[in-house]
LOLUM-107363 format. One record per residue (C-alpha): z, x, y. Coordinates in steps of 0.001 Angstrom, whole numbers, padded with zeros to 6 digits, always signed. Example, Ala and Ser with C-alpha at 12.3 -4.5 7.8 and 13.67 -1.06 7.14 Angstrom:
<recs>
+007800+012300-004500
+007140+013670-001060
</recs>
This chain:
<recs>
+014030+014051-055764
+012333+014289-052410
+013329+017134-050071
+016149+016495-047631
+015284+016472-043962
+014588+019931-042671
+013998+021272-046181
+010458+022289-047160
+008913+021144-050421
+009021+024729-051794
+012661+025254-050880
+013618+021867-052293
+011855+022698-055550
+013622+026067-055702
+016964+024379-055102
+016370+021910-057896
+015342+024654-060303
+018367+026758-059404
+020674+023793-059951
+019086+023140-063320
+019420+026797-064307
+023105+026894-063383
+023690+023691-065324
+021838+025062-068314
+023847+028309-068279
+027013+026239-068106
+025986+024280-071183
+025183+027517-073033
+028555+028992-072082
+030454+025940-073281
+028497+025894-076528
+029207+029587-077226
+032891+029131-076442
+033120+026188-078822
+031376+028192-081525
+033793+031121-081039
+036699+028743-081676
+035132+027673-084944
+034038+024249-083679
+030574+022868-084351
+028462+022893-081191
+028004+019425-079671
+024446+018093-079572
+023064+018034-076034
+021445+014761-075023
+017691+014941-074664
+016801+015471-071022
+013610+014413-069212
+011116+017236-068824
+011027+017002-065037
+012908+015549-062110
+010185+013766-060112
+011414+010175-060077
+008789+007416-059955
+010116+003886-059415
+008375+000519-059388
+009203-002873-057867
+007375-005703-059616
+005906-008742-057979
+007044-012172-059151
+006273-012501-062838
+008240-009529-064104
+007409-006376-065983
+005973-008236-068978
+003569-010586-067200
+000675-009421-069445
-001169-008796-066176
-000918-006625-063059
+002807-005813-063208
+002517-004684-066817
-000581-002606-066127
+000970-000899-063089
+004033-000028-065155
+001764+001416-067848
+000247+003644-065176
+003648+005133-064315
+004455+005632-067989
+001119+007391-068443
+001851+009657-065475
+005199+010652-066956
+003586+011277-070327
+000813+013440-068917
+002835+015477-066435
+005982+017501-067124
+006995+017011-063477
+008310+013498-064176
+011668+012088-065140
+011659+008758-066957
+010194+006110-064601
+012350+003182-063474
+011494-000400-062563
+013154-003475-061129
+011782-007016-061281
+011488-009390-058343
+012417-012983-059165
+011446-014182-055682
+009805-012827-052529
+013272-012443-051008
+013920-009685-053565
+011150-007389-052327
+012959-005697-049447
+016318-005247-051250
+014554-003881-054325
+012511-001390-052308
+015529-000310-050279
+017569+000050-053448
+015129+002634-054775
+015130+004433-051404
+018919+004706-051624
+018677+005963-055213
+016471+008809-054021
+013287+007911-055865
+010428+010249-054987
+007609+007734-055481
+008159+004004-054931
+005406+001680-056117
+005099-001897-054877
+002935-004179-057019
+000902-006981-055490
-000476-008130-052167
+002533-010375-051618
+004563-007204-051096
+002514-006102-048076
+005067-007077-045409
+008104-005816-047327
+006450-002490-048145
+005277-002035-044564
+008820-002680-043338
+010370-000262-045835
+007784+002442-045166
+008233+002238-041409
+012015+002437-041772
+011757+005444-044130
+008905+007619-042836
+009756+010561-045125
+009694+008413-048264
+006544+008196-050407
+005404+004632-051087
+002370+003219-052851
+001063-000306-053220
-001324-002126-055545
-003674-004813-054184
-003081-004224-050492
-003949-001735-047761
-001217-000332-045559
-002311+002170-042919
+000795+004333-042747
+001062+008084-043410
+003590+007598-046224
+001796+004819-048139
-000989+005216-050690
-002972+001978-051164
-004821+000999-054356
-007406-001772-054046
-010029-003173-056389
-013390-004810-055720
-012898-007301-058533
-015615-009566-057100
-018131-007198-058697
-016739-007563-062219
-016012-011277-061747
-019691-011750-060832
-020566-010493-064316
-017960-012814-065848
-019346-015799-063934
-022864-015084-065154
-021545-014684-068704
-019565-017932-068491
-022591-019858-067247
-024773-018448-069995
-022202-019092-072718
-021181-022604-071630
-022497-025423-073795
-021333-028193-071474
-022813-026780-068276
-019416-026847-066582
-017010-023918-066082
-013855-023564-063995
-011442-021208-062294
-008075-021534-060577
-005567-019220-058922
-001859-018632-058719
-001823-018572-054910
-004522-018682-052252
-004300-015002-051346
-007062-012351-051152
-006219-010461-054403
-006669-013791-056213
-009585-015383-054380
-011718-012235-054622
-011977-012924-058368
-012905-016546-057732
-015574-015610-055175
-017274-013234-057593
-017055-015743-060444
-018680-018533-058411
-021446-016214-057209
-022124-015046-060761
-022611-018658-061869
-024856-019269-058851
-026950-016232-059774
-027345-017535-063317
-028477-020903-061963
-031017-019215-059705
-032444-016955-062411
-032506-019597-065149
-033271-022626-062958
-030075-024122-064347
-027343-026296-062868
-024041-025021-064255
-021154-026463-062208
-017991-024616-061198
-014729-026534-060858
-011706-025230-058966
-013208-023149-056171
-015475-023555-053154
-016391-020144-051791
-017730-021435-048493
-014551-023281-047535
-012269-020840-049410
-010445-023819-050862
-009740-024743-054453
-007184-025293-057188
-003950-023272-057226
-000879-023443-059428
+001355-022153-056595
+002981-019952-059217
+002385-016848-061289
+004867-017840-063992
+004537-021598-064597
+002699-021836-067916
+003078-025616-068063
+001265-025912-064723
-001489-023636-066011
-001995-025823-069056
-001995-029003-066959
-004667-027635-064623
-006767-026529-067584
-006427-029900-069299
-007728-031541-066130
-010718-029185-066043
-011487-029823-069715
-011352-033563-069060
-014122-032987-066509
-016229-031114-069045
-015278-027462-068519
-015570-025280-071626
-014915-021868-070022
-011924-021360-067681
-010876-018267-065722
-007233-018414-064536
-006330-015837-061867
-002640-016573-062036
-000719-013945-063976
+001674-015462-066505
+000697-018987-065456
-002639-018339-067117
-000913-018002-070490
-000611-021787-070404
-004410-021935-070245
-004700-019524-073168
-002188-021525-075180
-004080-024727-074475
-007344-023119-075547
-005749-021938-078776
-004539-025472-079515
-007908-027002-078613
-009646-025681-081733
-012517-024210-079770
-012933-026899-077129
-012835-024208-074460
-012554-020461-074066
-010789-018320-071484
-011744-015422-069250
-008597-013365-068630
-008009-011042-065663
-006444-007686-064793
-005740-006306-068292
-007878-006792-071412
-006314-009959-072804
-006826-008823-076386
-004482-005918-075626
-001968-007545-073294
-001748-010984-074955
-003289-010304-078345
-001986-013527-079878
-004627-015297-077783
-007477-012861-078475
-009407-015508-080380
-009876-017558-077181
-010653-014713-074731
-014382-014600-074031
-013791-011429-071980
-011490-010095-069255
-012210-009136-065648
-010401-005808-065725
-008745-003970-062879
-008136-000400-063977
-004665-000378-062463
-003149+002004-065045
-005502+004866-064161
-005236+004256-060409
-001424+004255-060532
-001278+007235-062872
-003542+009313-060622
-001666+008309-057461
+001716+009189-058943
+000568+012548-060316
-001208+013450-057059
+001901+012540-055081
+004068+014679-057354
+001945+017772-056685
+001141+017174-053003
+002634+019471-050389
+003208+016495-048116
+003100+012714-048206
+000159+010980-049840
-001713+008467-047666
-005091+006753-047646
-006045+005092-050890
-008609+004202-053523
-010997+001309-054161
-011959+000511-057737
-015597-000521-058286
-017995-000934-061193
-019492+002449-060346
-016205+004383-060628
-014881+002227-063511
-012124+000898-061307
-013202-002601-062353
-015130-003807-065401
-015397-006561-067951
-013676-005978-071273
-015377-005938-074687
-016140-009346-076145
-013917-008765-079182
-013960-011875-081407
-016743-013434-079327
-019083-010487-079814
-021022-012213-082578
-021018-015574-080763
-022779-014374-077597
-026559-014109-077652
-027740-010512-077458
-030112-011460-074653
-027155-012666-072560
-025224-009451-073274
-028261-007426-072164
-028587-009456-068974
-024923-008878-068113
-025315-005144-068688
-028414-005079-066475
-026543-006971-063757
-023843-004319-063864
-026441-001611-063252
-028089-003682-060514
-024753-003997-058702
-024063-000278-059073
-027461+000759-057715
-027359-001802-054907
-030143-004085-056105
-027579-006899-056115
-024836-007032-053493
-021668-008938-054292
-019710-010175-051288
-016329-011746-050682
-014217-012250-047543
-011402-010642-049537
-013208-007437-050481
-011268-004231-049738
-012466-002043-046908
</recs>
């Protein structure tokens, strides 16, 4: 647990170790006494290797959203697996935005050392909790909070979505592709901006006229489900796009997008899906056959590194990280079952675009890009 006020990190660590040693000697003494009386020693329950407690509050959608909540949780699990400093991580799900503050405060009261908030919607609640608890370590995914006790993890997903947009335009047989979001917020629209620009780049290079439904970058207006969990709404939006000719759709809507994937699966190949956040063939493998690719945010590694760094820091961790194509913080996933269906020339062009973005030959922009 974090040091009490007035206690240094070293002294707090020593106190914890002393307490553990006393407890361990007590267990040994009781076991020896029981053995001396001829009783079989009781089996001690398996204890976590460490006592650094990492805790996570999910955004709406829950721990198993097959998207950013699930990937952030995987990051904490990876941290605990790779470092013997950690106790077993804990999480609590938010059913509504009203749950954010109580959930964060609940973990403060439990004495969690590292409290992770997932999603840009948690900006205000995390800021409030961090200001009220200046000695508590917080972290947040998909937002930037300039406080000395908050570590912020952001991702320039416009870069990877640019590649996905170019791929979608090149793969489309109908000449129409589409995208929609869960809510009109920066962590969502940054994907849509990159996707639209990738299609535009394809049109420029190939003298083509592939249309994009669902998003206008200039006006920053488009189609939104107003939910990250409503699969029926996701399917309805996708059906409307397909009726207008779309044969590749990129939902940026968490669990809502599973409705799009389900519709694609039932369509017998009428359209394919570009997933986001976590490789869809890993997070929602039952739909792998319809996932053209995924615009990946490497949230697991960012969260893992933040948690481990916080556990070894002499003070509070602040600042943050920005994932890009260059540092592998964002990427597009392998093509999996579509690998043999995509022309090699198109694959090569996408790979070259990636290098062009990394070396600055092509600049991808979005009003929602992290700074």
